[in-house]
C-alpha positions as semicolon CSV with decimal commas, in nm:
position;residue;x (nm);y (nm);z (nm)
1;L;0,000;-0,007;-0,008
2;L;0,118;0,368;-0,085
3;P;0,103;0,619;0,214
4;A;-0,174;0,893;0,170
5;C;-0,105;1,212;0,053
6;P;-0,257;1,549;0,052
7;R;-0,494;1,630;-0,249
8;G;-0,302;1,900;-0,407
9;S;0,006;1,641;-0,383
10;A;-0,193;1,384;-0,541
11;K;-0,329;1,612;-0,853
12;T;0,030;1,714;-0,900
13;L;0,166;1,358;-0,950
14;A;-0,137;1,243;-1,173
15;A;-0,039;1,558;-1,378
16;G;0,332;1,458;-1,367
17;M;0,261;1,103;-1,441
18;A;0,031;1,223;-1,729
19;S;0,294;1,413;-1,871
20;T;0,542;1,142;-1,872
21;R;0,301;0,923;-2,064
22;V;0,252;1,142;-2,332
23;A;0,638;1,211;-2,362
24;Q;0,685;0,845;-2,366
25;L;0,404;0,820;-2,645
26;N;0,576;1,103;-2,859
27;E;0,897;0,927;-2,836
28;V;0,788;0,591;-2,945
29;L;0,582;0,762;-3,205
30;R;0,910;0,884;-3,340
31;Q;1,023;0,573;-3,404
32;V;0,701;0,450;-3,593
33;P;0,811;0,438;-3,996
34;N;0,643;0,666;-4,253
35;T;0,425;0,385;-4,363
36;Y;0,175;0,535;-4,091
37;K;0,003;0,815;-4,309
38;N;-0,209;0,913;-3,996
39;K;-0,010;0,971;-3,724
40;D;-0,180;1,256;-3,589
41;R;-0,518;1,055;-3,531
42;L;-0,295;0,772;-3,396
43;R;-0,141;1,005;-3,140
44;S;-0,499;1,159;-3,056
45;D;-0,660;0,819;-3,010
46;V;-0,401;0,657;-2,768
47;T;-0,355;0,968;-2,563
48;K;-0,741;0,973;-2,512
49;L;-0,723;0,608;-2,418
50;M;-0,419;0,665;-2,204
51;Q;-0,590;0,915;-2,002
52;N;-0,839;0,666;-1,882
53;C;-0,636;0,361;-1,902
54;T;-0,306;0,344;-1,737
55;T;-0,204;0,026;-1,788
56;L;-0,135;0,022;-2,130
57;M;0,200;0,136;-2,240
58;P;0,306;0,230;-2,616
59;Q;0,574;0,019;-2,781
60;T;0,710;-0,042;-3,126
61;G;0,809;-0,387;-3,253
62;S;0,993;-0,513;-3,575
63;F;0,914;-0,817;-3,725
64;S;1,052;-1,014;-4,025
65;G;0,997;-1,292;-4,228
66;G;0,946;-1,427;-4,565
67;G;1,210;-1,188;-4,690
68;R;1,007;-0,898;-4,543
69;H;1,056;-0,663;-4,261
70;V;0,792;-0,441;-4,063
71;T;0,792;-0,228;-3,798
72;L;0,455;-0,197;-3,606
73;F;0,323;0,020;-3,328
74;Y;0,137;-0,142;-3,014
75;L;0,009;-0,086;-2,677
76;S;0,086;-0,381;-2,409
77;G;-0,005;-0,427;-2,072
78;V;-0,315;-0,543;-1,877
79;L;-0,683;-0,502;-1,856
80;P;-0,821;-0,540;-1,526
81;I;-1,140;-0,719;-1,503
82;T;-1,375;-0,837;-1,223
83;F;-1,508;-1,198;-1,217
84;N;-1,704;-1,342;-0,926
85;G;-1,622;-1,043;-0,716
86;V;-1,226;-1,084;-0,778
87;T;-1,020;-0,845;-0,971
88;Y;-0,777;-0,987;-1,230
89;N;-0,516;-0,850;-1,481
90;I;-0,577;-0,986;-1,822
91;P;-0,247;-0,953;-2,021
92;V;-0,317;-0,806;-2,388
93;T;-0,158;-0,636;-2,688
94;I;-0,315;-0,424;-2,920
95;Y;-0,134;-0,384;-3,262
96;F;-0,200;-0,096;-3,505
97;D;-0,135;-0,153;-3,849
98;A;-0,026;0,134;-4,108
99;P;-0,363;0,194;-4,236
100;Y;-0,511;0,277;-3,902
101;P;-0,810;0,415;-3,833
102;T;-0,925;0,298;-4,202
103;Q;-0,850;-0,054;-4,056
104;P;-0,933;-0,145;-3,704
105;P;-0,657;-0,252;-3,448
106;R;-0,578;-0,611;-3,382
107;C;-0,607;-0,751;-3,039
108;F;-0,436;-1,060;-2,889
109;V;-0,446;-1,189;-2,542
110;T;-0,064;-1,269;-2,408
111;P;-0,075;-1,475;-2,148
112;T;0,231;-1,511;-1,921
113;K;0,419;-1,824;-1,784
114;D;0,199;-1,917;-1,519
115;M;-0,130;-1,843;-1,744
116;A;-0,296;-2,070;-2,026
117;I;-0,552;-1,965;-2,272
118;K;-0,899;-2,094;-2,211
119;A;-1,024;-2,354;-2,457
120;S;-1,330;-2,278;-2,698
121;H;-1,341;-1,952;-2,543
122;P;-1,637;-1,719;-2,763
123;H;-1,402;-1,440;-2,843
124;V;-1,035;-1,555;-2,821
125;D;-0,907;-1,854;-3,034
126;Q;-0,624;-2,077;-2,914
127;G;-0,356;-1,813;-3,079
128;G;-0,476;-1,531;-2,853
129;M;-0,640;-1,346;-3,131
130;V;-0,959;-1,163;-3,012
131;Y;-1,266;-1,146;-3,212
132;L;-1,541;-0,892;-3,115
133;P;-1,842;-0,735;-3,295
134;Y;-1,703;-0,400;-3,249
135;L;-1,393;-0,474;-3,455
136;S;-1,603;-0,619;-3,722
137;S;-1,809;-0,323;-3,725
138;W;-1,515;-0,071;-3,699
139;N;-1,594;0,267;-3,826
140;A;-1,299;0,495;-3,871
141;S;-1,514;0,821;-3,784
142;T;-1,707;0,693;-3,502
143;S;-1,536;0,409;-3,331
144;T;-1,283;0,487;-3,071
145;L;-1,018;0,301;-2,851
146;S;-1,176;0,379;-2,528
147;E;-1,487;0,181;-2,643
148;L;-1,267;-0,115;-2,752
149;V;-1,100;-0,126;-2,425
150;V;-1,460;-0,080;-2,264
151;M;-1,591;-0,375;-2,475
152;L;-1,272;-0,604;-2,418
153;T;-1,315;-0,566;-2,019
154;S;-1,685;-0,646;-2,050
155;A;-1,632;-0,955;-2,276
156;F;-1,323;-1,071;-2,056
157;S;-1,526;-1,000;-1,713
158;A;-1,827;-1,222;-1,861
159;S;-1,578;-1,503;-1,959
160;P;-1,189;-1,475;-1,862
161;P;-0,992;-1,585;-2,162
162;V;-0,695;-1,712;-1,961
163;Y;-0,663;-1,936;-1,641
164;S;-0,377;-1,967;-1,387
165;T;-0,145;-2,287;-1,437
166;A;0,015;-2,212;-1,090
167;G;0,014;-2,543;-0,840
168;S;0,229;-2,785;-0,675
169;G;0,361;-3,146;-0,741
170;S;0,399;-3,312;-1,085
171;A;0,077;-3,209;-1,179
172;S;0,173;-2,853;-1,146
173;R;0,481;-2,897;-1,363
174;A;0,325;-3,066;-1,611
175;T;0,076;-2,805;-1,648
176;Q;0,354;-2,543;-1,653
177;Q;0,537;-2,747;-1,927
178;A;0,222;-2,795;-2,125
179;S;0,146;-2,406;-2,071
180;A;0,518;-2,315;-2,199
181;S;0,449;-2,532;-2,511
182;A;0,110;-2,361;-2,562
183;A;0,277;-2,019;-2,510
184;S;0,546;-2,084;-2,756
185;S;0,310;-2,209;-2,999
186;Q;0,070;-1,925;-2,908
187;E;0,340;-1,667;-2,990
188;A;0,397;-1,816;-3,313
189;G;0,040;-1,827;-3,404
190;V;0,019;-1,442;-3,283
191;L;0,276;-1,381;-3,543
192;E;0,125;-1,554;-3,822
193;R;-0,219;-1,401;-3,785
194;L;-0,019;-1,055;-3,771
195;F;0,105;-1,116;-4,146
196;S;-0,123;-1,383;-4,292
197;R;-0,461;-1,401;-4,403
198;T;-0,523;-1,733;-4,231
199;P;-0,836;-1,717;-3,978
200;A;-0,856;-1,933;-3,690
201;P;-1,015;-2,273;-3,726
202;A;-1,226;-2,272;-3,403
203;M;-1,373;-1,937;-3,461
204;A;-1,672;-1,827;-3,670
205;K;-1,584;-1,470;-3,742
206;Q;-1,257;-1,368;-3,967
207;P;-0,977;-1,166;-3,824
208;V;-0,933;-0,815;-3,993
209;V;-0,622;-0,807;-4,154
210;L;-0,432;-0,557;-4,385
211;P;-0,526;-0,608;-4,725
212;G;-0,295;-0,737;-4,959
213;Q;-0,050;-0,822;-4,690
214;R;0,141;-1,138;-4,766
215;V;0,419;-1,185;-4,524
216;G;0,400;-1,536;-4,372
217;S;0,500;-1,627;-4,054
218;A;0,755;-1,420;-3,867
219;Q;0,980;-1,420;-3,570
220;P;0,972;-1,118;-3,340
221;V;1,285;-0,906;-3,259
222;S;1,115;-0,782;-2,953
223;V;0,924;-0,960;-2,692
224;I;0,554;-0,946;-2,727
225;N;0,402;-1,081;-2,416
226;A;0,313;-0,817;-2,191
227;Q;0,381;-0,846;-1,819
228;P;0,098;-0,757;-1,559
229;V;0,119;-0,440;-1,371
230;Q;0,169;-0,561;-1,005
231;G;-0,022;-0,350;-0,756
232;I;-0,285;-0,191;-0,997
233;I;-0,612;-0,282;-0,845
234;V;-0,946;-0,122;-0,987
235;S;-1,244;-0,149;-0,754
236;Q;-1,581;-0,188;-0,887
237;R;-1,673;0,178;-0,779
238;E;-1,394;0,292;-0,983
239;K;-1,491;0,058;-1,245
240;A;-1,838;0,171;-1,247
241;V;-1,701;0,562;-1,255
242;M;-1,502;0,474;-1,540
243;D;-1,776;0,313;-1,721
244;T;-2,001;0,597;-1,667
245;E;-1,749;0,851;-1,802
246;E;-1,695;0,657;-2,093
247;K;-2,072;0,611;-2,165
248;V;-2,120;0,972;-2,109
249;R;-1,814;1,076;-2,328
250;T;-1,958;0,827;-2,587
251;R;-2,332;0,982;-2,561
252;W;-2,241;1,334;-2,519
253;P;-2,111;1,384;-2,896
254;Q;-2,482;1,237;-3,018
255;V;-2,669;1,486;-2,789
256;L;-2,471;1,763;-2,892
257;K;-2,464;1,665;-3,246
258;P;-2,806;1,824;-3,358
259;Y;-2,697;2,172;-3,176
260;V;-2,355;2,150;-3,327
261;D;-2,518;2,118;-3,671
262;E;-2,757;2,388;-3,619
263;A;-2,486;2,614;-3,491
264;N;-2,269;2,524;-3,809
265;A;-2,557;2,570;-4,033
266;Q;-2,612;2,929;-3,864
267;L;-2,240;3,004;-3,909
268;E;-2,250;2,925;-4,261
269;K;-2,570;3,127;-4,328
270;R;-2,386;3,423;-4,137
271;A;-2,096;3,371;-4,388
272;E;-2,343;3,377;-4,679
273;L;-2,516;3,675;-4,535
274;Q;-2,186;3,844;-4,484
275;A;-2,071;3,797;-4,833
276;M;-2,406;3,927;-4,956
277;S;-2,360;4,226;-4,733
278;D;-2,008;4,273;-4,869
279;Q;-2,153;4,236;-5,228
280;V;-2,446;4,489;-5,162
281;S;-2,203;4,716;-5,011
282;E;-1,961;4,698;-5,302
283;E;-2,254;4,766;-5,538
284;A;-2,360;5,046;-5,330
285;R;-2,032;5,215;-5,380
286;S;-2,037;5,151;-5,732
287;L;-2,379;5,311;-5,775
288;A;-2,269;5,582;-5,557
289;A;-1,980;5,638;-5,775
290;A;-2,200;5,611;-6,078
291;A;-2,401;5,876;-5,947
292;E;-2,126;6,104;-5,866
293;R;-1,999;6,065;-6,210
294;S;-2,369;6,141;-6,342
295;K;-2,374;6,470;-6,147
296;Q;-2,049;6,567;-6,307
297;Y;-2,157;6,480;-6,655
298;Q;-2,481;6,663;-6,567
299;V;-2,286;6,984;-6,478
300;E;-2,080;6,933;-6,771
301;L;-2,365;6,915;-7,006
302;M;-2,542;7,201;-6,837
303;A;-2,215;7,427;-6,882
304;L;-2,219;7,320;-7,242
305;E;-2,597;7,383;-7,295
306;G;-2,528;7,739;-7,157
307;E;-2,268;7,779;-7,390
308;L;-2,466;7,679;-7,677
309;R;-2,764;7,894;-7,560
310;A;-2,524;8,179;-7,547
311;F;-2,381;8,114;-7,868
312;V;-2,739;8,069;-8,031
313;E;-2,846;8,411;-7,869
314;A;-2,546;8,585;-8,001
315;H;-2,605;8,465;-8,353
316;A;-2,984;8,475;-8,352
317;G;-3,097;8,626;-8,690
318;K;-2,745;8,616;-8,867
319;G;-2,675;8,414;-9,156
320;P;-2,370;8,180;-9,208
321;D;-2,056;8,357;-9,198
322;E;-1,890;8,270;-9,552
323;R;-1,573;8,417;-9,417
324;L;-1,519;8,132;-9,191
325;R;-1,554;7,902;-9,489
326;D;-1,336;8,102;-9,707
327;S;-1,071;8,067;-9,422
328;M;-1,070;7,698;-9,459
329;D;-0,858;7,484;-9,653
330;A;-0,990;7,266;-9,950
331;D;-1,009;6,952;-9,763
332;A;-1,198;7,108;-9,467
333;R;-1,462;7,259;-9,722
334;L;-1,500;6,903;-9,890
335;V;-1,563;6,776;-9,536
336;L;-1,805;7,026;-9,474
337;D;-1,983;6,980;-9,812
338;C;-1,989;6,623;-9,796
339;L;-2,133;6,641;-9,431
340;A;-2,405;6,848;-9,559
341;E;-2,499;6,635;-9,853
342;E;-2,483;6,339;-9,642
343;L;-2,722;6,477;-9,376
344;A;-2,947;6,596;-9,666
345;L;-2,973;6,242;-9,819
346;Q;-3,040;6,102;-9,487
347;E;-3,334;6,335;-9,431
348;M;-3,434;6,209;-9,793
349;L;-3,424;5,843;-9,669
350;A;-3,633;5,930;-9,346
351;A;-3,890;6,106;-9,578
352;L;-3,911;5,791;-9,815
353;D;-3,953;5,555;-9,496
354;A;-4,241;5,806;-9,403
355;L;-4,405;5,786;-9,728
356;L;-4,385;5,417;-9,736
357;A;-4,516;5,362;-9,418
358;R;-4,835;5,595;-9,496
359;R;-4,861;5,385;-9,844
360;K;-4,810;5,699;-10,044
361;V;-4,535;5,506;-10,261
362;S;-4,496;5,139;-10,361
363;A;-4,231;4,903;-10,234
364;D;-4,074;4,891;-10,556
365;D;-4,039;5,265;-10,614
366;C;-3,917;5,304;-10,275
367;M;-3,670;5,038;-10,307
368;Q;-3,537;5,212;-10,637
369;E;-3,527;5,542;-10,471
370;V;-3,357;5,393;-10,166
371;R;-3,088;5,226;-10,377
372;E;-2,998;5,539;-10,568
373;V;-2,994;5,756;-10,234
374;S;-2,788;5,498;-10,071
375;R;-2,543;5,472;-10,356
376;R;-2,499;5,842;-10,352
377;Q;-2,493;5,870;-9,984
378;F;-2,229;5,592;-9,974
379;Q;-2,005;5,798;-10,222
380;V;-2,035;6,102;-10,008
381;R;-1,969;5,912;-9,697
382;V;-1,648;5,763;-9,863
383;Q;-1,536;6,088;-9,997
384;R;-1,589;6,273;-9,650
385;Q;-1,385;5,981;-9,480
386;K;-1,101;6,017;-9,777
387;A;-1,095;6,402;-9,705
388;V;-1,079;6,355;-9,321
389;A;-0,798;6,099;-9,364
390;A;-0,609;6,310;-9,585
391;K;-0,641;6,600;-9,360
392;S;-0,546;6,400;-9,066
393;G;-0,295;6,170;-9,253
394;Q;-0,450;5,835;-9,191
395;A;-0,594;5,548;-9,418
396;V;-0,952;5,488;-9,475
397;P;-1,039;5,118;-9,321
398;A;-1,176;4,892;-9,587
399;S;-1,458;4,798;-9,325
400;A;-1,597;5,130;-9,291
401;M;-1,652;5,149;-9,684
402;A;-1,821;4,811;-9,701
403;A;-2,034;4,887;-9,414
404;A;-2,117;5,258;-9,528
405;V;-2,447;5,183;-9,696
406;L;-2,591;4,945;-9,437
407;P;-2,819;5,148;-9,234
408;A;-3,014;5,329;-9,515
409;A;-3,072;4,996;-9,697
410;S;-3,160;4,815;-9,404
411;S;-3,436;5,114;-9,270
412;A;-3,592;5,087;-9,626
413;A;-3,575;4,733;-9,653
414;T;-3,755;4,689;-9,317
415;R;-4,039;4,920;-9,423
416;S;-4,082;4,770;-9,741
417;A;-4,131;4,437;-9,575
418;G;-4,409;4,537;-9,360
419;G;-4,241;4,549;-9,027
420;P;-3,921;4,534;-8,837
421;V;-3,641;4,262;-8,959
422;P;-3,507;4,023;-8,649
423;A;-3,138;4,058;-8,639
424;G;-3,053;3,680;-8,683
425;S;-3,354;3,600;-8,924
426;K;-3,278;3,514;-9,322
427;A;-3,411;3,847;-9,406
428;S;-3,156;4,032;-9,228
429;E;-2,869;3,804;-9,377
430;L;-3,011;3,888;-9,731
431;L;-3,013;4,265;-9,649
432;N;-2,673;4,276;-9,509
433;S;-2,560;4,066;-9,852
434;M;-2,757;4,330;-10,074
435;A;-2,592;4,628;-9,894
436;T;-2,240;4,449;-9,913
437;L;-2,285;4,378;-10,296
438;E;-2,409;4,743;-10,324
439;A;-2,131;4,890;-10,147
440;R;-1,874;4,659;-10,378
441;I;-2,063;4,772;-10,672
442;V;-2,015;5,118;-10,599
443;E;-1,650;5,076;-10,484
444;L;-1,587;4,902;-10,841
445;E;-1,790;5,190;-11,024
446;A;-1,531;5,438;-10,872
447;M;-1,232;5,210;-10,949
448;I;-1,305;5,155;-11,314
449;P;-1,253;5,542;-11,408
450;R;-0,937;5,546;-11,216
451;A;-0,809;5,223;-11,378
452;D;-0,897;5,392;-11,719
453;E;-0,732;5,697;-11,652
454;E;-0,417;5,521;-11,512
455;A;-0,417;5,348;-11,858
456;R;-0,456;5,678;-12,036
457;Q;-0,158;5,825;-11,854
458;W;0,065;5,546;-11,894
459;I;-0,005;5,560;-12,304
460;A;0,083;5,940;-12,281
461;K;0,411;5,841;-12,142
462;K;0,503;5,548;-12,383
463;D;0,770;5,774;-12,566
464;T;0,951;5,853;-12,244
465;N;0,902;5,546;-12,036
466;P;0,994;5,193;-12,212
467;S;0,759;5,028;-11,928
468;A;0,464;5,263;-12,022
469;K;0,314;5,000;-12,240
470;A;0,336;4,723;-11,986
471;R;0,169;4,946;-11,706
472;A;-0,090;5,059;-11,963
473;M;-0,201;4,702;-12,058
474;Q;-0,197;4,596;-11,666
475;A;-0,435;4,897;-11,598
476;L;-0,661;4,796;-11,878
477;K;-0,660;4,455;-11,751
478;R;-0,757;4,568;-11,397
479;K;-1,030;4,764;-11,575
480;K;-1,157;4,444;-11,757
481;M;-1,157;4,267;-11,438
482;Y;-1,338;4,530;-11,247
483;E;-1,609;4,572;-11,549
484;Q;-1,665;4,155;-11,522
485;Q;-1,667;4,175;-11,164
486;M;-1,907;4,433;-11,139
487;E;-2,144;4,270;-11,424
488;Q;-2,121;3,961;-11,191
489;L;-2,216;4,162;-10,880
490;V;-2,495;4,315;-11,054
491;A;-2,630;4,003;-11,153
492;T;-2,578;3,848;-10,805
493;Q;-2,757;4,141;-10,678
494;A;-3,064;4,094;-10,889
495;N;-3,065;3,733;-10,772
496;V;-3,073;3,816;-10,400
497;E;-3,319;4,092;-10,471
498;N;-3,547;3,830;-10,654
499;L;-3,466;3,589;-10,355
500;A;-3,580;3,827;-10,120
501;F;-3,895;3,929;-10,303
502;Q;-3,983;3,542;-10,320
503;Q;-3,905;3,499;-9,945
504;E;-4,129;3,810;-9,863
505;S;-4,407;3,641;-10,093
506;A;-4,347;3,310;-9,934
507;A;-4,393;3,494;-9,591
508;V;-4,722;3,691;-9,690
509;T;-4,855;3,359;-9,826
510;M;-4,774;3,144;-9,494
511;T;-4,954;3,421;-9,288
512;V;-5,249;3,423;-9,508
513;V;-5,247;3,033;-9,499
514;E;-5,187;3,043;-9,122
515;A;-5,481;3,275;-9,065
516;M;-5,697;3,053;-9,312
517;R;-5,586;2,741;-9,094
518;Q;-5,678;2,926;-8,770
519;A;-6,013;3,035;-8,908
520;T;-6,094;2,710;-9,032
521;T;-5,985;2,541;-8,707
522;Q;-6,218;2,786;-8,494
523;M;-6,508;2,746;-8,723
524;Q;-6,474;2,353;-8,675
525;Q;-6,464;2,383;-8,290
526;Q;-6,766;2,632;-8,323
527;R;-6,955;2,370;-8,560
528;A;-6,886;2,081;-8,320
529;K;-7,061;2,271;-8,036
530;L;-7,380;2,307;-8,278
531;N;-7,644;2,067;-8,353
532;V;-7,920;2,107;-8,600
533;E;-8,149;1,924;-8,411
534;E;-8,089;2,122;-8,096
535;V;-8,150;2,450;-8,323
536;D;-8,486;2,327;-8,434
537;K;-8,575;2,244;-8,090
538;L;-8,466;2,578;-7,973
539;Q;-8,661;2,761;-8,230
540;D;-8,974;2,542;-8,144
541;D;-8,904;2,636;-7,764
542;M;-8,885;2,980;-7,842
543;A;-9,204;3,000;-8,060
544;E;-9,412;2,828;-7,757
545;L;-9,234;3,064;-7,542
546;A;-9,344;3,347;-7,768
547;E;-9,716;3,229;-7,752
548;D;-9,714;3,193;-7,389
549;F;-9,612;3,566;-7,330
550;Q;-9,854;3,669;-7,565
551;E;-10,150;3,500;-7,379
552;I;-9,990;3,625;-7,066
553;Q;-10,005;3,989;-7,226
554;D;-10,376;3,931;-7,329
555;A;-10,493;3,825;-6,998
556;L;-10,291;4,127;-6,806
557;S;-10,443;4,377;-7,082
558;R;-10,814;4,234;-6,977
559;P;-11,011;4,517;-6,738
560;M;-11,041;4,383;-6,393
561;G;-11,300;4,546;-6,141
562;S;-11,337;4,864;-6,379
563;L;-11,649;5,070;-6,428
564;D;-11,761;4,863;-6,730
565;A;-11,834;4,557;-6,492
566;V;-12,132;4,698;-6,324
567;D;-12,481;4,574;-6,378
568;A;-12,791;4,737;-6,518
569;E;-12,944;4,841;-6,182
570;A;-12,616;4,995;-6,067
571;E;-12,606;5,205;-6,402
572;K;-12,950;5,333;-6,326
573;A;-12,859;5,469;-5,994
574;L;-12,548;5,596;-6,084
575;E;-12,737;5,810;-6,367
576;A;-12,976;5,920;-6,115
577;E;-12,687;6,024;-5,879
578;Y;-12,551;6,213;-6,188
579;A;-12,865;6,428;-6,253
580;R;-12,880;6,505;-5,902
581;L;-12,563;6,654;-5,892
582;Q;-12,603;6,847;-6,212
583;E;-12,912;6,982;-6,038
584;E;-12,737;7,098;-5,734
585;Q;-12,459;7,246;-5,950
586;A;-12,718;7,467;-6,157
587;M;-12,884;7,591;-5,819
588;E;-12,533;7,701;-5,684
589;V;-12,470;7,886;-6,015
590;L;-12,815;8,079;-5,968
591;S;-12,754;8,165;-5,601
592;G;-12,405;8,268;-5,661
593;G;-12,512;8,517;-5,945
594;A;-12,777;8,679;-5,732
595;A;-12,542;8,742;-5,456
596;A;-12,288;8,900;-5,664
597;A;-12,551;9,140;-5,788
598;A;-12,660;9,240;-5,445
599;A;-12,321;9,305;-5,285
600;P;-12,151;9,655;-5,351
601;A;-11,801;9,617;-5,531
602;P;-11,494;9,708;-5,316
603;S;-11,330;10,057;-5,352
604;A;-10,980;9,908;-5,300
605;P;-10,815;9,581;-5,284
606;P;-10,768;9,432;-4,923
607;A;-10,431;9,523;-4,759
608;P;-10,189;9,229;-4,762
609;A;-10,192;9,006;-4,444
């Protein structure tokens, strides 16, 4: 027995022992080879186990056999159990293979020289390997070493896997010899189980081994048998406390899991809301910057508008200053003239568009005018661009020349087609093709005279320049090529226009046919709702109802209880009453006239009341 010590000293001693065990574990793990990929998990699990179980110590062992050599990490020591009210120490060794924790540890009972493995044990074979359902259902995420030790202790407490061979006499010596022989064979069997897939013949469950591991039997370099720790006796109360702590430690994560999940969900939601808040803040800052820029633009526009108003007021009623035009150079005057003509042609196209919309001109006439105006507008625009380029010293891009006539042609063709043309439709592609062809034709029309003029110039130099004839011939060839290409393009343009007209006609025909189809379908649907017999019956019912209403009107128009319904005697009585009333009226008239003659007339009208 150890002497009693103060509680503070006990805590200090326990803390020191725990630190010593952790240091020893770290030292042993440094010797573990790099084949153990998850050393952090191994260190964490063993540290948690050693906090509750102080009878197992970490070690490393080297094993060789079959031309292979392997170093394993294992825990050796004893597990205290209680059987029939008596505490026993069961020597065990727990081996950890390199794939841990994806593969469960392998547990062995390693009896001492005074012990022997019990035959036909439900969880331990004759080689000492332990089989438990907990090992068979090992899960790297939920299974722990503490639970494994609790399961081992519970199974061994129910049925101890070893028994003592200590005794006296020849029987005792024979038993010890048999135990020693069994221990040596058990040790070889343990090594065989560590490196092979051969299961124990007497057990129903298969051992868990490293997949693909084929080493064969091997002899250990270090001693595997664990020695029991003397003087460590765990009472039933302490064991109950340990079991309760382990159950609480196992149950606690399951109880907290819903709250942890909810807290994690709230944290994720908070992170999402924070990200959304940051995005909204960024957009708000962008909007504020855009609003500030808009205010600056508004101020600039207001300033420009003020300057423009001042200029208009200062030059109100004044004509254009011819001196300004005279002060310009030739290129600037050409740019100004071309711009004015281009704007006038644009207004003409707008007027043609309006006339076509009001059906004042036909589509063919409009397209003819649009082609002529567009051609002239293209020429003016290209001439203006060339003048601008000559003034600024830049070349005119070919894309600008090819796309110069597109807006006008597209606008007029849209009106002639009866509505807007979608950007990706076939009609839009035809319009683009027509505009491109028109632009190329206009360009060729301008290139032919230049080629002819170039040929004439070289012909004039034939006497002074030996290569003038060849140059003139090349210019004439280009002129001929331009003329042929223009003829081909004109024919192609006619075909495209014909195709566009046919497409428009087909679209109109499809519209009419679709309208007729819809009208026919509606009439058929309405016809299906009607029946000739029902119509005849409806007319008969209406005639009967009309007759009934006529009889009702006749009945209502007949006199009821009027003066015409009195009998003859009543009529005589009424005539007598009528004669009496006449006589009374005549007497009143006579008496009234006499009274009026006897009474004097008033001198004045009576005063108002």
